C-alpha positions in Angstrom: 72.1 92.8 143.7 74.3 90.2 142.6 77.6 91.1 140.7 76.2 90.1 137.4 72.4 91.7 138.0 73.7 95.0 137.8 76.0 94.6 134.8 73.1 92.9 132.8 71.0 96.3 132.9 73.6 98.3 131.2 73.7 96.8 127.0 76.8 98.8 126.4 78.8 96.9 129.3 77.5 93.7 127.7 78.7 94.6 124.2 82.0 95.8 125.2 84.1 96.4 127.5 83.2 99.6 128.8 86.2 101.3 130.6 85.6 104.8 130.1 83.4 106.0 132.8 85.9 108.6 134.0 85.3 110.4 131.0 81.4 109.3 130.5 79.5 107.2 132.8 76.6 104.7 131.5 73.3 106.0 132.0 71.2 103.9 134.3 68.6 102.1 132.9 65.7 104.5 134.3 67.1 107.4 132.3 65.4 107.1 129.5 61.4 106.9 131.7 62.8 109.6 133.3 63.8 112.3 130.4 60.4 111.2 129.2 58.3 112.1 132.3 60.3 115.6 132.3 59.1 115.9 128.1 55.8 115.1 129.4 55.2 117.6 132.2 56.9 120.1 130.1 54.4 120.0 127.6 51.9 120.8 130.0 53.3 124.3 130.2 53.2 126.0 133.7 51.2 123.3 135.3 53.8 121.0 135.1 56.8 123.3 137.1 54.8 122.1 140.3 56.4 118.4 139.2 59.7 120.0 138.0 60.0 121.7 142.0 59.2 118.4 143.3 61.9 116.5 141.4 64.6 119.1 142.1 63.9 118.6 145.9 63.8 115.2 145.8 67.2 115.3 144.0 68.6 117.2 146.4 67.6 115.0 149.2 68.9 111.8 147.2 72.2 113.9 146.9 72.2 114.5 150.5 71.7 111.2 151.2 74.5 109.9 149.2 77.0 112.4 150.7 75.8 111.8 154.2 74.8 115.1 155.1 71.6 117.6 155.7 69.6 118.8 152.4 70.1 122.6 153.3 73.8 122.0 152.2 73.2 120.7 149.0 72.7 122.4 145.6 73.4 122.3 141.7 75.2 123.9 139.5 75.5 123.4 135.8 78.7 121.9 135.5 82.0 121.6 137.8 83.7 124.5 136.4 80.8 126.8 136.9 80.6 125.6 140.7 84.6 126.4 140.6 84.0 130.0 139.1 81.3 130.5 141.6 83.6 129.9 144.6 86.2 132.2 142.9 84.3 135.2 142.2 82.5 134.6 145.6 85.9 133.8 148.1 86.8 137.4 149.7 90.7 137.1 148.4 92.9 139.9 148.7 96.1 140.7 146.7 99.1 138.3 148.3 96.4 135.6 149.0 97.5 132.1 148.1 95.6 129.3 146.8 97.3 125.8 146.9 96.6 123.2 144.3 98.6 120.1 142.9 99.9 119.2 139.1 97.8 116.5 139.3 94.6 118.6 138.7 91.8 118.6 136.1 91.7 122.4 134.2 88.5 122.8 135.8 90.5 123.0 139.1 93.0 124.9 137.9 91.8 127.8 135.5 89.5 129.8 138.2 92.5 130.0 140.2 94.8 131.2 137.4 92.4 134.0 136.4 92.8 135.4 140.1 96.4 136.3 139.5 94.9 139.4 137.9 93.7 140.3 141.1 97.4 139.8 143.2 96.3 136.3 144.2 98.9 133.6 144.1 98.6 129.9 142.9 100.9 127.9 144.7 101.5 124.3 142.6 102.4 121.2 145.0 104.3 118.6 142.7 103.3 114.8 142.5 105.3 112.4 143.3 105.1 108.6 141.3 101.6 109.7 140.7 100.2 110.7 144.2 100.0 114.0 145.9 101.5 113.7 149.2 100.0 114.8 152.6 103.2 116.3 153.9 103.9 118.2 150.4 100.8 120.1 150.6 101.1 120.5 154.5 104.6 122.4 153.6 102.9 124.4 151.1 100.6 125.9 153.5 101.5 129.1 155.1 99.6 132.5 156.7 98.9 133.4 153.2 96.9 130.6 151.9 93.3 131.4 151.8 92.2 127.9 149.8 93.6 124.5 149.2 92.0 122.8 146.2 92.6 119.2 145.6 90.6 116.4 143.8 89.4 113.3 145.7 90.9 111.2 143.2 92.8 112.4 140.0 91.7 112.2 136.7 95.5 111.9 135.3 96.9 108.6 137.7 93.7 107.9 139.2 95.5 108.4 143.1 92.7 108.3 145.8 93.3 111.2 148.4 92.7 109.5 152.1 94.1 112.4 154.0 91.3 115.0 153.6 90.4 115.1 157.6 94.2 115.9 157.9 94.5 118.4 155.2 91.2 120.3 156.2 92.7 120.8 159.8 96.0 122.6 158.4 94.1 124.4 156.0 91.5 125.7 158.9 94.6 126.1 161.3 95.6 129.3 159.1 92.1 130.7 158.6 92.1 129.0 154.9 89.3 126.8 153.4 89.0 123.6 151.7 87.2 122.9 148.5 87.1 119.3 147.1 86.4 117.9 143.7 84.7 115.1 144.1 84.3 114.5 140.5 86.5 111.7 139.6 85.3 110.1 143.2 81.4 110.4 144.1 79.1 107.6 143.1 82.5 105.1 142.7 84.5 105.8 145.8 84.2 106.1 149.7 83.8 110.6 150.2 84.1 112.4 153.5 82.9 115.7 154.3 84.9 116.1 157.5 86.2 119.6 157.6 85.2 119.9 153.8 84.0 123.8 153.1 83.0 123.5 149.5 82.6 120.0 147.4 81.3 119.6 143.9 80.8 116.8 141.6 79.6 116.4 137.7 76.6 113.9 137.4 77.6 112.6 134.1 80.4 110.0 134.8 80.6 107.9 138.3 76.9 108.7 139.1 76.0 107.8 136.0 73.6 110.7 135.4 73.1 113.1 132.8 75.1 115.9 131.3 74.2 119.6 132.5 74.6 119.3 136.5 77.2 119.4 139.2 76.1 118.4 142.7 77.4 120.8 145.4 78.0 120.7 149.0 78.9 123.9 150.7 79.3 123.5 155.0 77.1 125.6 157.0 80.1 127.2 158.1 81.7 128.3 155.3 78.3 129.6 154.2 78.8 132.5 156.3 82.6 133.5 154.7 81.4 134.5 151.5 79.4 137.1 149.5 77.9 135.1 146.9 78.6 136.4 143.4 76.4 136.1 140.5 72.7 136.4 142.2 69.8 135.9 140.6 65.8 135.6 141.5 66.0 131.8 142.1 69.1 132.7 144.9 66.6 134.6 146.9 63.9 133.7 149.4 61.7 136.1 147.8 61.8 137.8 144.6 59.1 139.9 144.1 59.1 141.5 147.6 58.0 145.2 147.9 61.7 146.1 148.9 62.9 144.3 146.1 64.7 147.4 144.7 66.7 147.9 147.4 67.7 145.0 149.3 67.6 141.1 149.1 67.5 137.9 151.7 69.5 134.8 150.1 67.7 131.6 150.6 69.4 129.7 153.3 72.2 126.9 153.0 73.4 126.4 149.4 70.7 126.8 147.5 71.5 130.2 147.1 74.0 129.2 144.7 71.7 128.6 141.8 71.0 132.3 140.5 68.3 130.8 138.1 65.7 127.9 137.1 68.0 124.8 137.0 68.1 122.1 134.1 65.2 120.2 135.5 65.2 117.5 132.9 68.8 116.5 134.0 67.2 116.7 137.6 64.5 114.1 136.4 67.1 111.8 135.0 69.6 112.8 138.5 66.6 111.3 140.5 66.8 107.6 139.0 70.7 107.8 139.0 70.8 108.4 142.4 68.1 106.4 143.8 69.7 103.4 141.9 73.3 103.7 143.4 71.7 104.1 146.7 69.6 100.8 146.0 73.1 99.1 145.8 75.3 97.5 148.7 77.9 100.3 147.9 80.3 99.1 150.4 80.4 95.7 148.9 80.4 97.2 145.2 83.3 99.1 146.3 85.8 96.8 147.7 84.5 94.4 144.6 85.7 96.7 142.0 88.7 98.1 144.2 89.9 94.3 143.8 89.2 94.6 139.8 91.2 97.8 139.8 94.2 96.3 142.0 94.1 93.4 139.5 93.9 95.1 136.4 96.8 97.6 137.7 98.8 94.4 138.5 98.1 93.3 135.1 99.3 96.0 133.1 102.3 96.8 135.1 103.8 93.2 133.7 103.5 95.0 130.2 105.8 97.5 128.6 104.2 100.9 129.6 105.1 103.4 132.5 102.4 103.1 135.0 101.0 106.4 136.1 98.6 104.8 138.7 100.2 104.3 142.3 100.2 100.6 143.5 99.5 101.8 147.2 96.2 99.9 148.1 94.8 102.6 150.0 95.2 104.9 147.1 93.2 102.7 144.8 90.0 104.3 143.0 88.4 103.2 139.9 90.8 104.8 137.1 93.9 102.8 136.3 96.3 104.8 133.9 99.5 104.4 132.2 102.2 106.5 129.7 102.6 105.6 126.3 104.9 107.4 123.2 102.1 106.2 120.8 98.5 106.9 123.6 96.2 107.7 120.8 96.8 104.9 118.6 97.0 102.5 121.0 93.6 103.7 122.6 92.5 103.2 118.8 93.0 99.9 118.6 91.7 98.8 121.9 88.6 100.6 120.9 88.5 98.5 117.7 89.0 95.3 119.9 85.9 96.4 121.8 87.8 97.4 124.6 86.6 101.3 125.4 88.9 103.6 126.5 90.0 107.2 127.2 93.6 107.9 125.4 95.3 111.3 124.7 97.8 113.5 126.4 100.4 110.9 126.3 98.6 108.2 128.3 95.8 105.8 128.1 93.6 105.7 130.9 91.1 102.6 131.8 88.3 103.3 134.6 86.0 100.4 136.3 82.4 100.9 137.7 79.8 99.0 139.3 79.0 97.4 135.7 82.3 96.0 135.3 83.8 92.5 136.3 86.8 90.1 135.7 85.9 89.6 132.2 86.3 93.5 131.1 89.9 92.9 132.7 90.9 89.9 130.7 89.3 91.3 127.5 91.4 94.7 128.0 94.9 92.8 128.7 94.3 90.7 125.5 93.5 93.7 123.4 96.5 95.5 125.2 99.1 93.1 123.8 97.4 93.1 120.6 97.7 97.0 120.6 101.1 97.2 121.7 102.3 94.8 119.3 100.9 96.3 116.4 102.2 99.9 117.1 105.6 98.3 117.7 105.7 96.8 114.5 103.9 99.5 112.3 105.6 100.4 109.3 
């Protein structure tokens, strides 16, 4: 596909400068058809289940292809938060154990660990510097008490990409700890490595351009042996109605056991189309193209009277560019009124670029921001 053929498939990308994929990705064109297909199969009652289960397997295979891994290591959870809570409940933490995170984490990658403090687990928060989490600071926080390191591949707040996953994994493994990666702001847009990763999850409704109600979950074969799954259900086991089912059970192999009950089949129909669409693109080319757009947008915004949150380093670029402003919500409201859709709140404005964006969106954003900043500065 050419740069513009992809964009032309997304009506919202043509109607406005849509720069809010980090909050809500535009759905792939085939999503409506996929949902209709689900409705048709659902209307058949139980005979439609065969198609449901076929779609579930298809979605796992496509997700595994995108991640570059075996299908046995991939499953689905209702959300990233659910995936993290499953890990928190299943990993054998003991009083005195430590979990290392950073101060750039979304609440989903904070709250489950804070809840473990009631069990004597300590949460170590590594401070960021100039919008990024430095590898050395993380390494210094890892001790013999560390049992888990959990980090976002791309920060929802500053947009900084973390390029040192394999190094961090090596350090964590050297003390017997595991590495958890939240790839929600990366998968579908940025390169994602599984080298050394024990547990990874990503929501499907952002950069994957898919539906709500799903998160892709990866569990390495080695790590799967290290935790006792909590929340077991009939969908977790190989045979739910065996003769000795009141005495014992055998979990499904690999990651599939994480799903305790039937998954969100309607969303899986849609996700198949999203993943198939992404895999049809020249992802390396598209990533490089939009990386360049992200750098250009950051450079343009840096010249404005705002405090940039996104680091300048080319090695940290992602689809997110954000800045601080005391009137962030007001600035965001004006941008939206001018047809530039961004996220604003928490004292910052965040723009995010995906494969349906092009340079015209940058031009429109920069021009609208000039107007927004002027209006805010001269408000009575």
